[in-house]
C-alpha positions in Angstrom: -49.4 29.3 39.5 -45.8 28.7 40.4 -43.4 31.1 38.7 -40.2 29.8 37.1 -37.2 30.1 39.3 -34.3 32.4 38.5 -32.2 29.3 38.0 -34.7 27.8 35.5 -34.8 31.1 33.5 -31.0 31.3 33.5 -30.7 27.7 32.2 -33.3 28.4 29.5 -31.5 31.5 28.4 -28.2 29.6 28.2 -29.8 26.8 26.2 -31.3 29.3 23.7 -27.9 31.0 23.4 -26.1 27.7 22.9 -28.7 26.5 20.3 -28.2 29.8 18.4 -24.5 29.4 18.5 -24.8 25.8 17.2 -26.9 27.0 14.3 -24.2 29.5 13.4 -21.5 26.9 13.6 -23.7 24.6 11.4 -24.0 27.3 8.8 -20.3 27.9 8.9 -19.6 24.3 8.5 -21.9 24.0 5.5 -20.3 27.0 3.9 -16.9 25.5 4.3 -18.1 22.3 2.6 -17.6 20.2 5.7 -20.0 17.3 6.4 -20.2 14.4 8.8 -19.7 11.9 6.0 -16.5 13.6 4.9 -15.1 13.3 8.4 -15.7 9.6 8.7 -15.0 8.5 5.1 -12.1 6.0 4.9 -8.8 7.1 3.4 -8.0 5.8 0.0 -5.8 2.7 -0.1 -2.5 3.2 -1.9 -1.4 -0.4 -2.1 -3.3 -2.9 -4.2 -2.6 -6.5 -3.1 -3.6 -9.6 -5.0 -3.4 -12.9 -3.1 -2.5 -16.0 -5.1 -1.6 -19.7 -4.7 -0.1 -20.7 -8.0 2.7 -23.3 -8.5 5.1 -22.9 -11.4 6.7 -26.3 -12.2 9.5 -27.1 -14.8 8.5 -26.5 -18.4 5.8 -24.0 -17.4 5.4 -20.2 -17.6 3.3 -17.7 -15.7 2.5 -14.2 -16.9 1.6 -11.6 -14.2 -0.6 -8.5 -14.6 0.3 -6.5 -11.5 -2.4 -3.9 -11.8 -5.1 -5.9 -13.7 -5.3 -3.6 -16.6 -5.1 -6.5 -19.2 -1.4 -5.9 -19.9 1.0 -8.6 -18.8 3.9 -7.0 -16.9 6.2 -9.9 -16.1 6.6 -13.6 -16.9 8.0 -16.3 -14.7 9.8 -19.1 -16.7 10.7 -22.4 -15.3 13.0 -24.2 -17.7 14.7 -27.6 -17.3 16.9 -29.2 -20.0 18.7 -32.4 -19.1 21.3 -31.5 -16.5 20.4 -27.8 -16.7 17.6 -26.0 -14.9 16.7 -22.4 -14.5 14.1 -20.1 -13.0 13.8 -16.6 -14.6 11.6 -13.6 -14.6 11.2 -11.5 -17.8 9.8 -7.9 -18.0 7.2 -8.0 -20.8 6.8 -4.3 -21.4 9.2 -1.5 -22.3 10.2 0.3 -19.1 9.6 -2.6 -16.8 12.5 -3.9 -14.7 13.4 -6.0 -11.7 15.5 -5.1 -8.6 18.9 -6.7 -8.7 20.7 -8.8 -6.0 24.4 -8.8 -4.9 24.6 -12.5 -5.5 25.8 -13.8 -8.9 23.8 -15.8 -11.4 25.3 -17.0 -14.7 26.7 -14.9 -16.3 25.9 -11.8 -14.2 24.1 -10.7 -11.1 20.7 -12.1 -10.4 17.2 -11.0 -9.5 17.0 -10.0 -5.8 15.3 -12.3 -3.3 14.3 -9.7 -0.7 13.0 -10.4 2.7 9.8 -8.8 4.1 10.3 -5.2 5.2 12.8 -4.2 2.5 12.0 -0.9 0.8 11.5 -1.4 -2.9 11.9 1.8 -4.9 14.3 4.7 -5.7 17.9 4.0 -4.7 17.8 0.4 -5.7 19.4 -1.0 -8.9 16.9 -2.1 -11.5 17.5 -3.7 -14.8 15.3 -4.9 -17.7 17.9 -7.2 -19.1 18.7 -9.4 -16.1 16.4 -12.4 -15.7 18.2 -15.0 -13.7 16.7 -16.1 -10.4 18.2 -19.6 -10.0 20.3 -22.0 -12.1 21.4 -25.5 -11.8 24.3 -26.7 -14.0 24.9 -30.4 -13.6 26.9 -32.0 -10.8 30.0 -29.9 -11.3 28.4 -26.5 -11.7 26.0 -26.8 -8.8 23.4 -24.2 -8.1 23.7 -20.4 -8.7 21.5 -17.4 -8.0 19.7 -15.7 -5.1 16.8 -18.1 -5.3 18.7 -21.4 -5.9 19.2 -22.8 -2.4 15.5 -23.1 -1.6 13.9 -20.0 -0.2 10.5 -19.2 1.5 8.4 -16.1 1.3 10.9 -13.9 -0.6 10.1 -10.9 -2.8 10.9 -9.9 -6.3 11.2 -6.1 -6.5 9.3 -4.8 -9.6 9.2 -1.5 -11.4 6.6 -1.1 -14.1 4.7 1.6 -15.9 1.0 2.6 -15.8 0.1 5.2 -18.4 3.7 6.2 -18.9 4.4 6.6 -15.1 6.7 4.4 -13.0 5.2 2.4 -10.2 6.8 -0.1 -7.8 5.6 -3.4 -6.7 6.5 -6.8 -5.4 5.9 -10.5 -6.2 6.1 -13.0 -3.3 7.5 -16.5 -4.1 8.8 -19.6 -2.4 11.2 -21.6 -4.4 12.5 -25.2 -3.9 15.9 -26.5 -4.7 16.5 -27.8 -8.2 14.5 -28.9 -10.1 13.0 -25.6 -9.2 9.3 -25.4 -8.3 8.1 -21.9 -7.5 5.0 -21.1 -5.5 3.6 -17.6 -6.0 1.5 -16.5 -3.0 0.7 -12.9 -4.0 1.8 -9.6 -5.5 1.1 -6.0 -4.9 1.8 -2.5 -6.3 1.8 1.1 -5.2 -0.8 3.2 -6.9 1.1 6.4 -6.4 3.7 6.9 -9.1 7.4 6.7 -8.0 6.4 6.0 -4.4 8.4 3.1 -2.8 6.6 0.1 -1.5 7.6 -2.1 1.4 8.0 -5.8 0.6 5.2 -7.7 2.2 3.0 -4.7 2.9 -0.5 -5.4 1.6 -2.3 -2.1 2.4 -1.7 1.5 3.0 -3.5 4.8 3.5 -3.1 8.5 2.8 -1.4 10.3 5.6 -3.8 12.7 7.3 -0.8 14.2 9.2 0.4 15.6 6.0 -2.3 18.3 6.2 -1.5 21.5 8.1 -2.7 21.3 11.7 -5.0 24.3 11.3 -6.8 22.8 8.3 -7.1 19.5 10.0 -8.5 20.7 13.3 -10.9 23.5 12.3 -13.1 21.4 10.0 -13.3 18.7 12.6 -14.7 21.2 15.2 -17.1 22.7 12.7 -18.2 19.2 11.5 -19.0 18.1 15.1 -21.0 21.2 15.8 -22.8 20.9 12.5 -24.2 17.7 13.8 -26.3 19.7 16.2 -27.1 18.3 19.6 -25.8 14.8 18.6 -22.4 16.2 18.2 -22.6 18.4 21.3 -21.4 15.8 23.8 -18.3 15.0 21.7 -17.6 18.8 21.4 -17.9 19.3 25.1 -15.5 16.4 25.8 -12.9 18.0 23.5 -13.3 21.3 25.2 -13.1 19.7 28.6 -9.8 18.0 28.0 -7.8 21.0 27.1 -9.1 22.4 23.7 -10.2 25.9 23.8 -13.2 27.3 22.1 -12.4 29.7 19.3 
């Protein structure tokens, strides 16, 4: 009978040693509470976006529940009266407010009509007693307000409360010239209290990079090795491109 070669015995010994080491890593990973499912589970979304296609025409109102908890947060009001027309938004709950614009409405500053990409949150001016988005006052008064000239895909910056904590959100609207017709195409809010939101952004994720490098890298290595032979090729590639084995 042909005896196993020295090379075959050496390979078998190395395989046994590697299998033993993999088992040790697997036990360590289990003790640390690391699993393959935990490694591939998706990050929790922070932004909740609701698409919409609703027209608000003169003599109509629209109440908006930003976080779908059954509590109406804001109300759009489209009011014509003879030679006068207006579009306004009213906070419906104590603590709710809208971000202000630099442009005047009558008799004060109006509600901001922000472009996509603007950061809505701390540092902006909010008010719960300013409602005016657009006004039309006869032939002599003309149109006033940030939304009066006919705008497309602009954003109301909103601040509202969920269980006593402040959250930021946005409402996207296109508005025609007087008589004003508003078309709401969606709204969103940030689930993390006091965290700013970018106008137009419809999704977001927790930042993995916020974790310390050591706590991010170590479980990943243990988790791959805990997979046994199926994770071995991935682990080898990592070691082969510059990572060192610890």
